[in-house]
C-alpha positions in Angstrom: -0.1 0.1 0.0 1.5 3.3 -0.9 1.4 6.3 1.2 -0.9 9.2 0.1 1.0 11.9 2.3 4.4 13.2 2.3 6.2 11.1 5.0 8.7 13.2 7.2 12.3 13.3 6.3 14.2 11.6 9.3 16.0 14.9 9.9 12.7 16.6 10.6 12.1 14.0 13.3 15.7 14.6 14.9 15.0 18.4 14.6 11.5 18.6 16.0 11.3 15.7 18.6 14.8 14.4 19.4 17.0 17.4 19.9 14.5 19.3 21.9 13.7 16.2 24.2 17.5 16.1 24.8 17.6 19.9 25.1 20.6 20.0 22.7 21.7 22.6 20.2 22.8 21.3 16.7 26.5 21.8 17.6 26.3 19.9 21.0 24.4 17.0 19.0 26.9 17.0 16.3 29.9 17.0 18.7 28.1 13.9 20.4 27.5 12.2 17.2 30.9 12.6 16.1 30.0 14.5 13.0 30.4 18.0 11.6 27.7 20.6 12.5 27.4 21.4 8.8 26.4 17.7 8.0 23.8 17.4 10.8 22.2 20.8 9.7 21.9 19.3 6.2 20.3 16.2 7.5 17.9 18.1 10.0 16.8 20.4 7.3 16.2 17.6 4.5 19.2 18.6 2.4 21.1 15.3 2.9 19.8 11.9 3.3 20.4 9.9 6.5 23.1 7.4 5.6 23.5 3.9 7.0 26.4 5.1 9.0 24.5 8.0 10.5 21.7 5.7 11.3 24.1 3.5 13.2 25.6 6.6 15.1 21.9 7.5 16.1 21.4 3.9 17.3 24.6 4.1 19.4 23.7 7.6 20.6 20.1 7.1 21.6 20.1 3.4 22.3 17.6 1.0 20.9 15.3 1.3 23.9 15.1 5.0 23.2 14.0 5.0 19.7 17.4 4.6 18.2 17.1 1.6 16.0 19.1 2.2 12.8 16.7 0.0 10.7 13.7 2.3 11.6 15.6 5.5 10.8 16.6 3.8 7.3 13.0 2.9 6.9 11.8 6.4 7.4 14.5 7.7 4.9 13.5 5.1 2.4 9.7 6.0 2.7 10.5 9.8 2.3 12.8 9.0 -0.8 10.3 6.7 -2.5 7.4 9.3 -2.0 9.6 12.0 -3.3 10.6 9.8 -6.4 6.8 9.1 -7.1 6.0 12.8 -7.1 8.4 13.4 -9.9 6.4 11.0 -12.0 6.8 7.2 -12.8 8.4 6.6 -16.2 6.3 4.6 -18.6 8.0 1.4 -19.0 6.5 -1.8 -20.6 5.8 -4.7 -18.4 8.1 -7.7 -18.5 6.9 -10.6 -20.5 7.1 -13.6 -18.2 7.8 -16.8 -20.2 6.6 -20.1 -18.9 
């Protein structure tokens, strides 16, 4: 089933929910995550995708018990990316002919 709404970029979740809950600035969070402030800012503003490495950093940082599961962060990124791709239009490709 495809989603009919624009799913949030994982950076939005980090920006709107995680950082405020931890009472952290972007600079402080970037330092704790071991990444540059510029990269974190790009993720938070939806300008960069959340990479598998970044998802693992979040998992280590938050802990699985606190919503840090890397696979869930990557699923959120994949849902966002797929929705964005669908908005640009699906190319017309003929169906594969399955031979029996």
